[in-house]
N, C-alpha and C positions, 0 to 999 in steps of 0.2 A: 615773375618780374626778375629782371637782372638786375643785383644789387652792384651797387656802386661800392669801390674798394675791394680790399682783399677779404673773401666771403670766409677764407679759413679763419681771420684773424677773429672775425664776429664768432664763428663757430666754435673755437678754443677758449674764447673769454677774454683775446688780448685785445689791449686797446689800440687803435689805428691813428696815425697821424691825419691830419685837417685836408690833407690831398691824397688819403687813401693808401698811402703806405705804411710799410711794415714800420713798427717804433725805431727809432735811433738810426744814426747815420752808418756807423760799422756795424756789420753782423754780431748780434748777440744772440746769448740761449733763447731769449725769448722771440727772436725772430728767426731763428735758423731750426730747418727742420731735418738736417742729419747733415755728414760729413763724408767723404770719401777722397781718398787719395789726398790728402791735405787742402781740399777745396770745401769749400761750404756751400750748400744749397739752402736758398730762403724760403720763408712761405710765401714771399710774393712770387717765387719761379714757380712752386707747387701749384701756387692759387691759379697762374694763369691754366694750367692743365685739368685742375680739377673743380673751376667755376661752376660748370654747369651742376654737376654731380652735386656738389656740398650745398649749392642753391635749393637745390630739390629737397635734399636733409633736412636744411637748416626751414623750408616750410613746413616738414613733419612736425620738427619739433614746434614754431608756433603755434600749428594746429593741436599739437597736444597740450601745449601750456593755457590756449583758449577755452580746452575743453575741461582741463582742470580747474580753470578759476570758473567756468559755470558750476561745476560740482561742488566746489568747496563752499560757493557762494549759495548754492540750494541748500546743501546741509548747514550752514549758518543761519540761513533763516527759518529752515526746519527745527533747528534747536531753540532759536526763539519765539515761534510758535509754541512750540511744545510747554516753554517757560513761561506761557502766559504774556510775555513781553509784545509790544506792538509791532507788527509787520505792514509792509506797503500793501494797500488794496490789489494790488495787481499780482502780488503773489497769492493772496486768499482766493482771488477770482482763477486762478490758474488748478487751484486744488478741488473747485467745483466739476468733477468728471461725471459727464451724462454718457453711458456705456449703453447705445441700442442694442436691443435684443438681436436686431439682423446683424450687427457684427458679431456679437456672441455666437449667432448661428454658423456665419461665413467661417469662422474661425475654427469652428468643429467641424464642418466640412472640409476645410484643407487640410485638417490634421489628420481624418479617417476617421474621426468621431461621430459617435449618434448624438443627434439633437437632443434625443428623450432620455437620456444617460445624465440621472442628476449630479453623479459625481463628476463627470466628466465636466459638466456645463458648470458646477460651482469652481473647478480648476482653473478652466478657461478665463471665466470673467475674472478672477482672482488675479491670473496673470496679464490678461487685456489691463486692466485697471491701473496695475502697479507700472506698468509699460508706458500706456499714456498718460499718468501721472508724473512720473520721471521725466520725460521728455518735455511737457508743458509746463514744468518747474523750472527745470534745468534754460529754457529758452527765456523764460520771465528771468530767472537769477542771472545769465549772463547780459542780461540788457540793465539790469539795476548795477550790475559790478562795474560796464562800461562806462556808467552815468556817475559813478563814486557814489552811489547811495548803498553799497556793501563793500565794506573794505576786504582786499585779500590781497595779500602781501607778495612779492616776488619769491621771496624766502619760502611762504609758505606753497607756493605752487612747484618751487625746484623740489621742496621734501614730497609732494604729493604726487610728482608725476616723475620721480626718481628714476624708475625701471625703464619707462619709455625714453625718457631723457639720456641716459645710461646706452641704451640701444644704438640710439642714432648718433651719439655723439662718438660711439666704437664705430660706427661706420663711415664717420668724416673722419676720424685716423686711421682706418685701415684704406680708406682712398687717399688720404695723404701718403700714406707709407706705398700704397701701388705707382702713385706718382711721381714719389722719390724715388723708386726702384728703374722707373725707367729712365729719369734723369743722372741716375748713378751710371747705368748700363751705357749711356752716352759718353759720359765723363771718361770712362773706362776705357771703351773703346777708342776715343779719341786719344788719349794718352799712348795706349799700345800703338795704334796707327802711328804717333809722331815717332816713338821710340824706333818705328821700322823703317822709319822716312818715306811714310805715306800717309793717306788720309783714310778715313772710317769707309767710307763707300767702297773704295779700292782695297782695301783691307777685309770687308765682307765678302765682296764678290770673290776674292783670292780663298776666303774660306770656304766659301759655297761651291766652289769650282772645285775643291780638293774631297768634296763628299764621298765617299764610297759609293761605285756603279751599283745600279738597280740588277739583280740578276734575274733572267727568265723563269728560275724557279720562285721568285719573290712575286711575280706577278701571277703567277698561276695559283700559288697557294692564296693570295690576297684575294683575286675572284673568287676561290673557292670558298673561302671562311664566310664571304658574304652571301652567299648563295648565288652567285651570277658568272658560275664558269665560263660562259658564252660573252663574258663583257669584251670590248672592244681594248685588245691589249695596250694598244698606244693609249689610250687613256687612264688606263690602270698606271701606265709604266710612268705617265707624266705625275699624276699623284703622287707616286711612290718617291719619285723622284724629287719633288716638291718636299715631301717630308724630309727627305735625305738632307737636303740644303739647310731646312731649318733648325733639324738636330745638329748640324757640323757650326749651326751660329750660336744654337745655345752650349753647344759644350764649349765654344770659346769664353763665352760671358760667364758660364760656370768657372773656367780655369781663371779667368781675370778676377772673379770675385771671391774666390779662394785665397789668390795672393794678395788681394787689397780690399778686404771685407769693409762694404759702406756701413755706417753706423746710422742708424734710424734714431732722430733724440727725444720725439714726440711719445710719450707714455698713452697708453690705452687708460680709459677711466676704470677707477676700480669699481666692481658690480656692489648696488645696495644691499641690504640685508632687511627684510621684514620678519621681525620677532613675531610668533604668535603667539596666544594666550595660554598654549599648553605647552610652549617651550621650556617654561620653568620646572615644569614636570619633568621633562625629560632628562632636562640637564641634572636634577636631583638623582635619576636614576641613573645616569651615567651610559643614556644612550642619545644615538642619533633621533633627530625630529624629522621624518619624510613626510612632506603633507603632499598628497597628490590632487590635483583639480583636474578632474576628467568626468565622464558622465558614460553610460552604458549604451549609448548609440553612436558611437562614433568607432571607424577601424582602428585608428591609431590607438585609441584607448584600449582595446581589447587586446591589441598588438603589446601595449603597455602592461596590462594584467598579467599577459604570461610571462614578462620581464619581472612581474613583481613578485609573482608566484617562485620563479626560479631564485630569485635573492633573498625573499623570506626561508624559504629552504634551505640556502647556502650558508658559508661559514660567519657570514655578515648579519643573519637572519636574528640572531638573538642580541643584538648590539643595534636596533634599529625599532623605532616605533612609528608605526606605520598607521598615518590618519588620513581619512579621505573629505574631500570639498566636492559633492557633486558641482560641476560648473560647465555651462554652455555658453557660447559668445551669443548667439541669439534668441530671445524668449518662444521659445520652442513648447507646445503645449505635452508632447510627450516625454520631455527631459523634464516638465515640473512636474508631471504625474510621477514620473520614477523617482525624482527629487524628496517630493510630497510623502510618497511611500515610504522610502529609504528613513525619513524622519523619522516617521511613526511606527516600524519596525525597531527601529533602536530604542524607542523608549518602552519596547517591551522585550529587549535584550536578543533579536532575532537577526540582527544586521548579517552577521556572517553566513549565516543560511541564504537571506534575501538577495546578497551579492552573489554569492555562486548560482542561485537560482536562475538570478535575470541574465547572466552572461551564459547559462548555457539556453534560457527560452529564446535570447535575441543572437547567440553565436551565429555568424554565417548567413544569417537572414536579412536580405536586402540590403548588402552593404551598400553606403553613398560613394559617389567617386570623390566627391570632396572629403578632405581629411577630417575637416572640424563640423560636417554637416550631420544632421539625424537621419539613421537609416529610413528607407522608403517604409509608411506603414501601407499593409497592404489589405487590414482589416481593422476595425474597433478593437479586439481583443490585442493587437501587437499595441500601440498605442497607449493602451491601460494595462500593458501588461504587467508593470511593476505592482500597480494598484490590485491587481487581481492576485497575482504572487501572493504579495504582503499578509492578504485576508487569509489564505491558508496555512502561514506561518505563526500566526501571533496565537496567542492562547486567550485574549480577549478581544474579541470581534468587534463589539460595541466601542470598545475604549478606540480601537483602531478607526472603525468609521468617524466617530466624532473627532478623532486627532485629524483626519483628511478634510474635513469640513472646518476645522478650525482655523481662523481668521490668523491667530496668535502662530499656527505652524506654518501656514503660508508667508507670513512676514520674516518667520527665521530662514526657512527656506532661501527666498527672495533676497533676502540679507548676506546669506551666504556667498549666492551666486555675485551679489555687487561688491562683495570681499575680492573675488576674484577681478572683479575691474578694477577696484580702486588699487590693486598692486600693480596692474598695468598688463595683465595677459591678455595676450590677443590671440591667443591659439590654444586650441587642447590637444592633447594633456598639457599640462604644466606643472612644475614641482618647486616646493620651498625644501629645501635640506639645510637644515637650522636655521631658515631665514633666508639661505642662498636663492634665488630663482635661477630655474632652468625652464626652457621655454620650448615645446615642442616635443617629439617621440626622443627619448635617451634609450640607449641600449644597455643591457645588462652591464657590460664593461664599464662603460661611462658611469652610470649612478653608481657602481662600487668604488670608481677611483676618486668622484666627489667624496662619498662617504667616509673613504681613509683618508683623504684628506682633510675634514673636518673633524675625523678622530683625532689626526695627526696635531692640527691645531689645538684643540681644546685638552 
């Protein structure tokens, strides 16, 4: 739905006048996006061109705020219930989850697991119950919050959703910058054309007409490089001539920008921080804390592991404490089985061998085309690879099996997965570097640069 008035004012938290205009009569810093060649570019000018994109981004912000309000309301109601305080009947009803065996069987089949495997059935049942309960209770919590029966303040939502809000507001500022740069180029062209006693269209036509001609050799080389040596020369030449005209235009604009640099006045939002419970220990040891949210069943996660191997073995390795948080966006049974097995081998001090062994077992096998999706399971042994590997590594197999079946273990693993959701991670892998979030695959140079920056800041 198209909004009335400048959406940039809403997006950037600035007050709008009753008629939808920017505040104040003369342009002020609060209503000015930037300056170029002594002229100001206002929010209203940029808003006209960015309205559609910013409206969509504002829609994402509102969706994130609504989802966060539902989550916070659900957490508040769960805390009341745990403390023995009265809660609405609808909340109690939402907690009565009936999980038919047919649904468990279907989930087992979909995951490539055999229905008669007791470990697989226990894990899948725990995962399905958690997801069903979470969805049902958040739906009820959202309704109760909407009716004012559970109080969640705007400040609480802002704090809890700060990563998603930072990302979307950053995109809004980037869109404003992009539109400002287009307007700034128009101003510079207009002023340059006036200086030459011309107009912008005539100036651009003159510049494009002066573009370097395309030689015959360029036509043949271009066609050969693209595997089309028999391409129609006239078509290739027309494409190259168009590119030459665009280069000539961009060269002129680059010269004008260098002579009179445009100044963009809107600052990007500051990234949020998410201090972890282990941050204090890392600070006391004088090392940076690198928390990795990933799993063993996505291609980019395996790529990340190779980066981490090199980083730990490099000059910064001794100054970094690496902590792993198994994380998946979807409630995937294979991931859950891996994560539960991981938690159980950690209890017996075999996490290093487990991590290396599972990487080797899954490496290169059935990689998914989606970067955040699990690998294809070609047999039940693949889906339970982590569980079976863990059993071969631990000294106490009876304790390991009891851990696998423990509701406390399941709750801890699911809580750690929910931790990534609460932060706002929507892709794997994701990272926290001393609490600073990084989302998506990060190359070694990028991670090392952030670690060095954190070390300099501390």
